[in-house]
MDTraj code that builds the backbone (N, CA, C; nanometers):
import mdtraj as md
import numpy as np

residues = "MET TYR ARG THR VAL THR GLN LEU ASP PHE LEU LEU ASN LEU THR SER GLN PHE PHE PRO THR LEU CYS THR ARG VAL GLU MET PRO ASN ARG SER ILE GLN GLY ARG PRO ILE TYR ALA LEU HIS ILE HIS ALA GLY SER SER THR ARG SER VAL LEU ILE ILE GLY GLY MET HIS ALA ARG GLU LEU MET ASN PRO GLU ALA ILE ALA GLU LEU ALA LEU GLU LEU VAL ALA ALA TYR PHE GLY GLY GLU GLY ILE SER PHE GLY GLY LYS SER TRP SER ALA THR ASP VAL LYS THR ILE LEU GLU SER PHE ASP ILE TRP MET LEU PRO CYS ALA ASN PRO ASP GLY HIS ARG MET ILE VAL GLU TRP TYR GLU ARG TRP LEU GLY THR PRO TYR GLU GLY GLN PRO MET PRO LYS LEU TYR HIS ARG TYR VAL GLY HIS ASP ASN ASN ARG ASP TRP PHE MET LEU THR GLN ALA GLU THR ARG LEU ILE ALA ALA LEU HIS ASN ARG GLU HIS PRO GLN LEU VAL PHE ASP MET HIS GLN MET MET ARG".split()
xyz = np.array([
    [1.7308, 8.7889, 3.7674],
    [1.6705, 8.8119, 3.6373],
    [1.5909, 8.6878, 3.5979],
    [1.4727, 8.7091, 3.5529],
    [1.3871, 8.6002, 3.5097],
    [1.3938, 8.5868, 3.3582],
    [1.3781, 8.4648, 3.3103],
    [1.3732, 8.4438, 3.1658],
    [1.2416, 8.4961, 3.1108],
    [1.2497, 8.5524, 2.9918],
    [1.1291, 8.5928, 2.9208],
    [1.0661, 8.4685, 2.8591],
    [0.9444, 8.4823, 2.8102],
    [0.8786, 8.3708, 2.7416],
    [0.9610, 8.3290, 2.6199],
    [1.0159, 8.4255, 2.5488],
    [1.0995, 8.3958, 2.4321],
    [1.2219, 8.3142, 2.4722],
    [1.2836, 8.3477, 2.5843],
    [1.4001, 8.2730, 2.6323],
    [1.3614, 8.1323, 2.6779],
    [1.2467, 8.1192, 2.7412],
    [1.1994, 7.9858, 2.7808],
    [1.1737, 7.9002, 2.6573],
    [1.1084, 7.9578, 2.5564],
    [1.0823, 7.8851, 2.4322],
    [1.2123, 7.8475, 2.3618],
    [1.3110, 7.9367, 2.3671],
    [1.4419, 7.9085, 2.3081],
    [1.5057, 7.7879, 2.3763],
    [1.4946, 7.7798, 2.5090],
    [1.5502, 7.6662, 2.5827],
    [1.4811, 7.5357, 2.5424],
    [1.3495, 7.5377, 2.5257],
    [1.2773, 7.4184, 2.4796],
    [1.3240, 7.3787, 2.3400],
    [1.3375, 7.4779, 2.2532],
    [1.3804, 7.4519, 2.1165],
    [1.5219, 7.3952, 2.1139],
    [1.6101, 7.4535, 2.1929],
    [1.7481, 7.4062, 2.2016],
    [1.7525, 7.2614, 2.2511],
    [1.6727, 7.2313, 2.3522],
    [1.6669, 7.0954, 2.4062],
    [1.6219, 6.9974, 2.2979],
    [1.5196, 7.0339, 2.2236],
    [1.4705, 6.9428, 2.1187],
    [1.5699, 6.9301, 2.0035],
    [1.6469, 7.0341, 1.9744],
    [1.7466, 7.0261, 1.8678],
    [1.8667, 6.9411, 1.9072],
    [1.9076, 6.9495, 2.0338],
    [2.0208, 6.8696, 2.0795],
    [1.9836, 6.7232, 2.0999],
    [1.8569, 6.6963, 2.1296],
    [1.8122, 6.5599, 2.1580],
    [1.6891, 6.5250, 2.0735],
    [1.6998, 6.5299, 1.9405],
    [1.5812, 6.5137, 1.8543],
    [1.5187, 6.3747, 1.8585],
    [1.5949, 6.2729, 1.8969],
    [1.5358, 6.1390, 1.9031],
    [1.4574, 6.1183, 2.0325],
    [1.4759, 6.2086, 2.1262],
    [1.4127, 6.1938, 2.2573],
    [1.3001, 6.2940, 2.2822],
    [1.3097, 6.4116, 2.2232],
    [1.2070, 6.5110, 2.2534],
    [1.1767, 6.6001, 2.1334],
    [1.0568, 6.6552, 2.1379],
    [1.0066, 6.7404, 2.0318],
    [0.9447, 6.8647, 2.0939],
    [0.9823, 6.9803, 2.0423],
    [0.9163, 7.1057, 2.0824],
    [0.7915, 7.1177, 1.9962],
    [0.6773, 7.1375, 2.0610],
    [0.5489, 7.1389, 1.9917],
    [0.4820, 7.2739, 2.0117],
    [0.4504, 7.3405, 1.9010],
    [0.3693, 7.4616, 1.9113],
    [0.2246, 7.4167, 1.9250],
    [0.1621, 7.4595, 2.0318],
    [0.0265, 7.4166, 2.0598],
    [-0.0696, 7.4822, 1.9600],
    [-0.1829, 7.4176, 1.9327],
    [-0.2734, 7.4682, 1.8293],
    [-0.3394, 7.6012, 1.8639],
    [-0.3621, 7.6280, 1.9915],
    [-0.4230, 7.7553, 2.0314],
    [-0.3130, 7.8527, 2.0706],
    [-0.3358, 7.9775, 2.0434],
    [-0.2468, 8.0831, 2.0901],
    [-0.3074, 8.1448, 2.2148],
    [-0.2265, 8.2247, 2.2831],
    [-0.2751, 8.2925, 2.4031],
    [-0.3821, 8.3942, 2.3650],
    [-0.4454, 8.4509, 2.4658],
    [-0.5518, 8.5481, 2.4424],
    [-0.4999, 8.6696, 2.3647],
    [-0.3695, 8.7008, 2.3793],
    [-0.3100, 8.8133, 2.3071],
    [-0.2366, 8.7679, 2.1810],
    [-0.2560, 8.6419, 2.1428],
    [-0.2025, 8.5931, 2.0164],
    [-0.0618, 8.5376, 2.0194],
    [-0.0061, 8.5136, 2.1380],
    [0.1286, 8.4587, 2.1466],
    [0.1257, 8.3059, 2.1328],
    [0.2275, 8.2497, 2.0682],
    [0.2338, 8.1037, 2.0606],
    [0.2654, 8.0447, 2.1984],
    [0.2169, 7.9244, 2.2208],
    [0.2443, 7.8509, 2.3450],
    [0.3104, 7.7207, 2.3050],
    [0.4237, 7.6907, 2.3684],
    [0.5017, 7.5728, 2.3325],
    [0.5066, 7.4726, 2.4470],
    [0.5120, 7.3472, 2.4085],
    [0.5315, 7.2380, 2.5031],
    [0.6513, 7.1569, 2.4554],
    [0.7067, 7.0798, 2.5458],
    [0.8125, 6.9856, 2.5102],
    [0.7582, 6.8459, 2.5343],
    [0.7643, 6.7629, 2.4320],
    [0.7173, 6.6250, 2.4408],
    [0.8407, 6.5352, 2.4485],
    [0.8579, 6.4686, 2.5619],
    [0.9708, 6.3772, 2.5820],
    [0.9170, 6.2350, 2.5665],
    [0.9760, 6.1595, 2.4720],
    [0.9229, 6.0277, 2.4369],
    [1.0388, 5.9312, 2.4114],
    [1.0858, 5.8676, 2.5185],
    [1.1999, 5.7764, 2.5060],
    [1.1570, 5.6347, 2.4709],
    [1.0398, 5.5957, 2.5115],
    [0.9936, 5.4596, 2.4865],
    [0.8657, 5.4620, 2.4058],
    [0.7966, 5.3511, 2.4083],
    [0.6701, 5.3426, 2.3353],
    [0.5545, 5.3287, 2.4335],
    [0.5655, 5.4017, 2.5431],
    [0.4662, 5.3924, 2.6485],
    [0.3334, 5.4534, 2.6060],
    [0.2269, 5.3953, 2.6575],
    [0.0942, 5.4535, 2.6375],
    [0.0539, 5.5344, 2.7602],
    [0.1412, 5.5375, 2.8595],
    [0.1151, 5.6161, 2.9806],
    [0.1816, 5.7520, 2.9652],
    [0.1107, 5.8562, 3.0090],
    [0.1684, 5.9889, 2.9929],
    [0.1563, 6.0716, 3.1194],
    [0.2419, 6.1738, 3.1241],
    [0.2473, 6.2693, 3.2343],
    [0.2382, 6.4079, 3.1726],
    [0.1621, 6.4949, 3.2339],
    [0.1508, 6.6336, 3.1899],
    [0.1965, 6.7236, 3.3036],
    [0.2970, 6.8071, 3.2768],
    [0.3497, 6.9007, 3.3757],
    [0.3236, 7.0416, 3.3243],
    [0.2500, 7.1198, 3.4038],
    [0.2076, 7.2540, 3.3634],
    [0.2669, 7.3558, 3.4590],
    [0.3188, 7.4651, 3.4053],
    [0.3707, 7.5738, 3.4882],
    [0.3263, 7.7084, 3.4347],
    [0.3505, 7.8105, 3.5129],
    [0.3222, 7.9466, 3.4693],
    [0.1766, 7.9753, 3.4436],
    [0.0893, 7.9098, 3.5173],
    [-0.0546, 7.9306, 3.4992],
    [-0.0935, 8.0736, 3.5369],
    [-0.0389, 8.1204, 3.6487],
    [-0.0655, 8.2566, 3.6927],
    [0.0506, 8.3462, 3.6523],
    [0.0195, 8.4703, 3.6191],
    [0.1199, 8.5633, 3.5670],
    [0.2379, 8.5814, 3.6617],
    [0.2149, 8.5864, 3.7909],
    [0.3231, 8.6139, 3.8863],
    [0.4031, 8.4900, 3.9232],
    [0.3734, 8.3774, 3.8647],
    [0.4500, 8.2551, 3.8905],
    [0.5664, 8.2491, 3.7918],
    [0.6764, 8.3098, 3.8306],
    [0.7903, 8.3214, 3.7405],
    [0.8909, 8.2086, 3.7564],
    [0.8928, 8.1428, 3.8686],
    [0.9953, 8.0408, 3.8927],
    [0.9577, 7.9030, 3.8400],
    [0.8295, 7.8671, 3.8407],
    [0.7976, 7.7317, 3.7951],
    [0.8183, 7.7122, 3.6449],
    [0.7986, 7.8118, 3.5578],
    [0.8376, 7.7894, 3.4178],
    [0.9880, 7.7637, 3.4038],
    [1.0669, 7.8364, 3.4835],
    [1.2122, 7.8163, 3.4841],
    [1.2459, 7.6736, 3.5276],
    [1.1840, 7.6312, 3.6377],
    [1.2132, 7.4983, 3.6928],
    [1.1748, 7.3879, 3.5945],
    [1.0616, 7.4015, 3.5277],
    [1.0167, 7.2986, 3.4335],
    [1.1091, 7.2923, 3.3122],
    [1.1474, 7.4070, 3.2581],
    [1.2389, 7.4093, 3.1435],
    [1.3746, 7.3499, 3.1808],
    [1.4239, 7.3833, 3.2994],
    [1.5523, 7.3282, 3.3466],
    [1.5414, 7.1775, 3.3704],
    [1.4309, 7.1334, 3.4297],
    [1.4105, 6.9902, 3.4533],
    [1.4102, 6.9134, 3.3224],
    [1.3434, 6.9673, 3.2214],
    [1.3399, 6.9007, 3.0908],
    [1.4808, 6.8818, 3.0361],
    [1.5594, 6.9882, 3.0381],
    [1.6961, 6.9816, 2.9868],
    [1.7805, 6.8833, 3.0677],
    [1.7693, 6.8893, 3.1984],
    [1.8476, 6.7985, 3.2830],
    [1.8074, 6.6528, 3.2631],
    [1.6775, 6.6265, 3.2503],
    [1.6314, 6.4884, 3.2300],
    [1.6851, 6.4279, 3.1006],
    [1.6709, 6.5005, 2.9898],
    [1.7143, 6.4423, 2.8625],
    [1.8665, 6.4341, 2.8534],
    [1.9375, 6.5317, 2.9106],
    [2.0845, 6.5260, 2.9108],
    [2.1329, 6.4092, 2.9964],
    [2.0701, 6.3890, 3.1113],
    [2.1081, 6.2772, 3.1981],
    [2.0781, 6.1436, 3.1304],
    [1.9648, 6.1338, 3.0623],
    [1.9277, 6.0107, 2.9921],
    [2.0335, 5.9762, 2.8868],
    [2.0698, 6.0743, 2.8048],
    [2.1688, 6.0498, 2.7005],
    [2.3080, 6.0264, 2.7571],
    [2.3384, 6.0899, 2.8684],
    [2.4700, 6.0746, 2.9295],
    [2.4814, 5.9548, 3.0213],
    [2.3705, 5.8857, 3.0444],
    [2.3719, 5.7717, 3.1365],
    [2.4052, 5.8140, 3.2781],
    [2.3542, 5.9303, 3.3172],
    [2.3843, 5.9859, 3.4493],
    [2.2565, 6.0041, 3.5292],
    [2.2740, 6.0210, 3.6583],
    [2.1632, 6.0563, 3.7450],
    [2.1495, 6.2070, 3.7499],
    [2.0469, 6.2528, 3.8194],
    [2.0288, 6.3973, 3.8355],
    [1.9928, 6.4282, 3.9805],
    [2.0190, 6.5514, 4.0183],
    [1.9735, 6.6058, 4.1464],
    [1.8934, 6.7300, 4.1149],
    [1.7779, 6.7387, 4.1745],
    [1.6900, 6.8511, 4.1463],
    [1.6063, 6.8778, 4.2702],
    [1.6103, 6.9988, 4.3186],
    [1.5294, 7.0345, 4.4343],
    [1.5660, 6.9590, 4.5598],
    [1.6925, 6.9265, 4.5766],
    [1.7374, 6.8572, 4.6962],
    [1.7146, 6.7068, 4.6940],
    [1.6671, 6.6520, 4.5838],
    [1.6443, 6.5075, 4.5699],
    [1.7285, 6.4568, 4.4547],
    [1.7744, 6.3324, 4.4658],
    [1.8580, 6.2732, 4.3612],
    [1.7938, 6.1479, 4.3045],
    [1.8161, 6.1266, 4.1731],
    [1.7707, 6.0072, 4.1035],
    [1.8896, 5.9479, 4.0302],
    [1.9031, 5.8183, 4.0361],
    [2.0138, 5.7498, 3.9699],
    [1.9911, 5.7466, 3.8191],
    [2.0941, 5.7085, 3.7457],
    [2.0822, 5.6934, 3.6002],
    [1.9737, 5.5913, 3.5663],
    [1.9642, 5.4855, 3.6461],
    [1.8605, 5.3837, 3.6244],
    [1.7216, 5.4431, 3.6459],
    [1.7078, 5.5267, 3.7489],
    [1.5793, 5.5935, 3.7733],
    [1.5387, 5.6798, 3.6551],
    [1.6333, 5.7603, 3.6051],
    [1.6051, 5.8491, 3.4924],
    [1.5634, 5.7674, 3.3710],
    [1.6362, 5.6607, 3.3430],
    [1.6053, 5.5743, 3.2282],
    [1.4657, 5.5135, 3.2431],
    [1.4349, 5.4648, 3.3614],
    [1.3044, 5.4037, 3.3872],
    [1.1916, 5.5045, 3.3703],
    [1.2100, 5.6243, 3.4240],
    [1.1063, 5.7277, 3.4137],
    [1.0813, 5.7636, 3.2675],
    [1.1884, 5.7935, 3.1942],
    [1.1705, 5.8399, 3.0564],
    [1.1229, 5.7298, 2.9622],
    [1.1561, 5.6054, 2.9906],
    [1.1109, 5.4960, 2.9047],
    [0.9743, 5.4415, 2.9454],
    [0.9250, 5.4841, 3.0610],
    [0.7958, 5.4362, 3.1088],
    [0.6811, 5.5316, 3.0798],
    [0.7141, 5.6569, 3.0505],
    [0.6101, 5.7581, 3.0309],
    [0.6399, 5.8464, 2.9113],
    [0.5350, 5.8872, 2.8432],
    [0.5415, 6.0016, 2.7527],
    [0.5247, 6.1231, 2.8429],
    [0.6161, 6.2170, 2.8364],
    [0.6105, 6.3330, 2.9253],
    [0.5855, 6.4577, 2.8422],
    [0.4813, 6.5286, 2.8792],
    [0.4481, 6.6564, 2.8171],
    [0.4763, 6.7659, 2.9184],
    [0.5636, 6.8599, 2.8823],
    [0.5955, 6.9710, 2.9705],
    [0.5506, 7.1011, 2.9050],
    [0.4652, 7.1722, 2.9731],
    [0.4136, 7.3005, 2.9277],
    [0.4595, 7.4043, 3.0307],
    [0.5809, 7.4584, 3.0127],
    [0.6383, 7.5442, 3.1173],
    [0.5617, 7.6736, 3.1428],
    [0.5068, 7.7349, 3.0380],
    [0.4435, 7.8650, 3.0559],
    [0.3057, 7.8671, 2.9909],
    [0.2053, 7.8358, 3.0711],
    [0.0681, 7.8287, 3.0208],
    [0.0047, 7.9668, 3.0032],
    [0.0694, 8.0694, 3.0542],
    [0.0152, 8.2050, 3.0469],
    [0.1251, 8.3000, 2.9982],
    [0.1628, 8.2928, 2.8712],
    [0.2732, 8.3762, 2.8232],
    [0.2435, 8.5260, 2.8268],
    [0.1169, 8.5655, 2.8146],
    [0.0831, 8.7082, 2.8191],
    [0.1119, 8.7662, 2.9575],
    [0.0613, 8.7003, 3.0594],
    [0.0839, 8.7465, 3.1963],
    [0.2309, 8.7395, 3.2354],
    [0.2980, 8.6324, 3.1944],
    [0.4412, 8.6174, 3.2248],
    [0.5204, 8.7340, 3.1659],
    [0.4921, 8.7668, 3.0402],
    [0.5623, 8.8767, 2.9738],
    [0.5398, 9.0081, 3.0488],
    [0.4153, 9.0345, 3.0868],
    [0.3842, 9.1596, 3.1550],
    [0.4573, 9.1711, 3.2884],
    [0.4620, 9.0620, 3.3642],
    [0.5255, 9.0653, 3.4955],
    [0.6771, 9.0783, 3.4818],
    [0.7377, 9.0043, 3.3891],
    [0.8828, 9.0141, 3.3695],
    [0.9207, 9.1553, 3.3249],
    [0.8459, 9.2118, 3.2326],
    [0.8753, 9.3483, 3.1873],
    [0.8604, 9.4484, 3.3014],
    [0.7572, 9.4300, 3.3833],
    [0.7374, 9.5185, 3.4995],
    [0.8545, 9.5044, 3.5957],
    [0.8934, 9.3833, 3.6255],
    [1.0054, 9.3597, 3.7182],
    [1.1331, 9.4248, 3.6650],
    [1.1644, 9.4015, 3.5380],
    [1.2874, 9.4570, 3.4798],
    [1.2848, 9.6094, 3.4755],
    [1.1670, 9.6664, 3.4565],
    [1.1549, 9.8131, 3.4532],
    [1.1963, 9.8762, 3.5857],
    [1.1619, 9.8121, 3.6957],
    [1.1857, 9.8704, 3.8278],
    [1.3024, 9.8067, 3.9017],
    [1.3737, 9.7153, 3.8387],
    [1.4890, 9.6496, 3.9004],
    [1.5936, 9.7536, 3.9405],
    [1.6418, 9.7449, 4.0642],
    [1.7439, 9.8364, 4.1122],
    [1.6915, 9.9707, 4.1599],
    [1.5601, 9.9853, 4.1675],
    [1.4998, 10.1099, 4.2163],
    [1.4288, 10.0798, 4.3483],
    [1.3852, 10.1838, 4.4199],
    [1.3096, 10.1589, 4.5440],
    [1.1782, 10.0831, 4.5201],
    [1.1336, 10.0793, 4.3941],
    [1.0064, 10.0137, 4.3621],
    [1.0229, 9.8681, 4.3189],
    [1.1454, 9.8207, 4.3212],
    [1.1712, 9.6816, 4.2813],
    [1.0872, 9.5859, 4.3646],
    [1.0232, 9.4915, 4.2978],
    [0.9436, 9.3903, 4.3666],
    [0.8011, 9.4316, 4.3980],
    [0.7643, 9.5543, 4.3656],
    [0.6276, 9.5991, 4.3920],
    [0.5322, 9.5387, 4.2894],
    [0.4109, 9.5077, 4.3292],
    [0.3148, 9.4514, 4.2329],
    [0.2722, 9.5551, 4.1299],
    [0.2295, 9.5056, 4.0165],
    [0.1787, 9.5951, 3.9128],
    [0.0533, 9.6650, 3.9630],
    [0.0383, 9.7949, 3.9342],
    [-0.0799, 9.8673, 3.9836],
    [-0.2004, 9.8546, 3.8908],
    [-0.1977, 9.7579, 3.8024],
    [-0.3100, 9.7414, 3.7106],
    [-0.3479, 9.5948, 3.7021],
    [-0.4666, 9.5681, 3.6557],
    [-0.5116, 9.4315, 3.6345],
    [-0.4368, 9.3746, 3.5146],
    [-0.3706, 9.2638, 3.5335],
    [-0.2917, 9.2083, 3.4243],
    [-0.3519, 9.0808, 3.3674],
    [-0.4784, 9.0615, 3.3900],
    [-0.5491, 8.9475, 3.3303],
    [-0.6568, 9.0019, 3.2377],
    [-0.6587, 8.9559, 3.1170],
    [-0.7685, 8.9917, 3.0255],
    [-0.8722, 8.8798, 3.0316],
    [-0.9120, 8.8477, 3.1503],
    [-0.9974, 8.7330, 3.1677],
    [-1.1400, 8.7755, 3.1968],
    [-1.2189, 8.6795, 3.2296],
    [-1.3620, 8.7011, 3.2448],
    [-1.4004, 8.7103, 3.3927],
    [-1.3248, 8.7871, 3.4680],
    [-1.3551, 8.8054, 3.6093],
    [-1.2902, 8.7043, 3.7007],
    [-1.2096, 8.6153, 3.6457],
    [-1.1382, 8.5184, 3.7272],
    [-1.0099, 8.4800, 3.6544],
    [-0.9208, 8.4126, 3.7263],
    [-0.7958, 8.3757, 3.6604],
    [-0.8111, 8.2446, 3.5838],
    [-0.7134, 8.2163, 3.5007],
    [-0.7235, 8.1009, 3.4111],
    [-0.7164, 7.9672, 3.4835],
    [-0.6800, 7.9654, 3.6090],
    [-0.6799, 7.8406, 3.6843],
    [-0.8198, 7.8074, 3.7385],
    [-0.9146, 7.8948, 3.7182],
    [-1.0519, 7.8726, 3.7642],
    [-1.1460, 7.8537, 3.6461],
    [-1.0924, 7.8193, 3.5312],
    [-1.1712, 7.8149, 3.4083],
    [-1.1916, 7.6722, 3.3570],
    [-1.1704, 7.5733, 3.4394],
    [-1.1742, 7.4347, 3.3914],
    [-1.3149, 7.3870, 3.3596],
    [-1.4161, 7.4511, 3.4146],
    [-1.5535, 7.4096, 3.3865],
    [-1.6059, 7.4723, 3.2573],
    [-1.5919, 7.6036, 3.2446],
    [-1.6484, 7.6744, 3.1293],
    [-1.5550, 7.6772, 3.0083],
    [-1.4241, 7.6685, 3.0318],
    [-1.3245, 7.6729, 2.9238],
    [-1.3463, 7.7951, 2.8332],
    [-1.3533, 7.9122, 2.8957],
    [-1.3786, 8.0351, 2.8209],
    [-1.2504, 8.0973, 2.7665],
    [-1.1345, 8.0538, 2.8135],
    [-1.0092, 8.1177, 2.7765],
    [-0.9243, 8.0259, 2.6896],
    [-0.8540, 8.0858, 2.5951],
    [-0.7734, 8.0091, 2.4999],
    [-0.6732, 7.9184, 2.5708],
    [-0.6124, 7.9683, 2.6774],
    [-0.5094, 7.8907, 2.7460],
    [-0.5666, 7.7657, 2.8128],
    [-0.6808, 7.7773, 2.8763],
    [-0.7388, 7.6590, 2.9404],
    [-0.7965, 7.5624, 2.8373],
    [-0.8476, 7.6135, 2.7267],
    [-0.8938, 7.5242, 2.6196],
    [-0.7771, 7.4439, 2.5629],
    [-0.6615, 7.5080, 2.5497],
    [-0.5428, 7.4406, 2.4993],
    [-0.5015, 7.3251, 2.5915],
    [-0.4963, 7.3525, 2.7214],
    [-0.4568, 7.2488, 2.8178],
    [-0.5609, 7.1374, 2.8210],
    [-0.6882, 7.1732, 2.8178],
    [-0.7938, 7.0715, 2.8174],
    [-0.7841, 6.9832, 2.6937],
    [-0.7561, 7.0424, 2.5776],
    [-0.7427, 6.9637, 2.4545],
    [-0.6237, 6.8686, 2.4629],
    [-0.5115, 6.9171, 2.5162],
    [-0.3938, 6.8311, 2.5333],
    [-0.4254, 6.7175, 2.6300],
    [-0.4918, 6.7508, 2.7390],
    [-0.5311, 6.6493, 2.8379],
    [-0.6253, 6.5466, 2.7756],
    [-0.7237, 6.5900, 2.7018],
    [-0.8202, 6.4978, 2.6416],
    [-0.7588, 6.4121, 2.5325],
    [-0.6564, 6.4636, 2.4644],
    [-0.5892, 6.3852, 2.3603],
    [-0.4927, 6.2833, 2.4196],
    [-0.4159, 6.3227, 2.5205],
    [-0.3109, 6.2360, 2.5763],
    [-0.3572, 6.1507, 2.6936],
    [-0.4634, 6.1888, 2.7595],
    [-0.5160, 6.1160, 2.8770],
    [-0.4048, 6.0841, 2.9781],
    [-0.3383, 6.1870, 3.0318],
    [-0.2274, 6.1605, 3.1229],
    [-0.2730, 6.0914, 3.2507],
    [-0.1888, 6.0006, 3.2976],
    [-0.2157, 5.9336, 3.4242],
    [-0.1794, 6.0230, 3.5416],
    [-0.0930, 6.1203, 3.5162],
    [-0.0515, 6.2136, 3.6196],
    [-0.0491, 6.3536, 3.5592],
    [-0.1136, 6.4479, 3.6263],
    [-0.1062, 6.5887, 3.5884],
    [-0.0476, 6.6626, 3.7070],
    [0.0624, 6.7315, 3.6828],
    [0.1266, 6.8112, 3.7870],
    [0.1157, 6.9568, 3.7445],
    [0.0263, 7.0288, 3.8073],
    [0.0011, 7.1696, 3.7782],
    [0.0766, 7.2500, 3.8832],
    [0.1958, 7.2937, 3.8482],
    [0.2884, 7.3551, 3.9436],
    [0.2535, 7.5022, 3.9678],
    [0.2450, 7.5392, 4.0934],
    [0.2191, 7.6783, 4.1330],
    [0.3268, 7.7219, 4.2301],
    [0.3261, 7.8507, 4.2643],
    [0.4200, 7.8989, 4.3632],
    [0.3505, 8.0032, 4.4485],
    [0.4002, 8.0191, 4.5694],
    [0.3465, 8.1176, 4.6623],
    [0.4180, 8.2497, 4.6418],
    [0.3454, 8.3566, 4.6541],
    [0.4047, 8.4894, 4.6494],
    [0.4020, 8.5468, 4.7890],
    [0.4683, 8.6607, 4.8056],
    [0.4704, 8.7216, 4.9387],
    [0.3380, 8.7795, 4.9763],
])
top = md.Topology()
chain = top.add_chain()
for i, resn in enumerate(residues, 1):
    res = top.add_residue(resn, chain, resSeq=i)
    for name in ("N", "CA", "C"):
        top.add_atom(name, md.element.get_by_symbol(name[0]), res)
traj = md.Trajectory(xyz[None], top)
């Protein structure tokens, strides 16, 4: 079962409520093309002028990277407050590593850059779960875009979602941008 956009946003909100001195859930100024709010988590342990931007869920069928980013955010801030290390994706970081990372960078995490597409795919998956059609692709176009997907819009910025990311990038000037994608079958 995949988390819905609402559940992902709830996890960001919960993280910011449990650790308010370390992170803030931010509703981005632009909404999705279908009018849904888009949320980011801003993790700010130090007074660094260096920032990192982590983006997930750019494409509708990328269901795991929003999950991974939301989980990473929660694990990072919990480990920081607990003075513990973390293991994620088969790699481990010590408590000192976690402290150094969070105090050296402002971290912006945008787990689901395409909430409209994510919602459509999760609903489609849940509709056919447990049937012979489970895992089949949607038989319709699920992008309300201009003939291309939102990951190809960085030049023209015709879509609300890419304008939002560009504005965040231009305001924060991140030294590192990690735009997480996943392979499908």
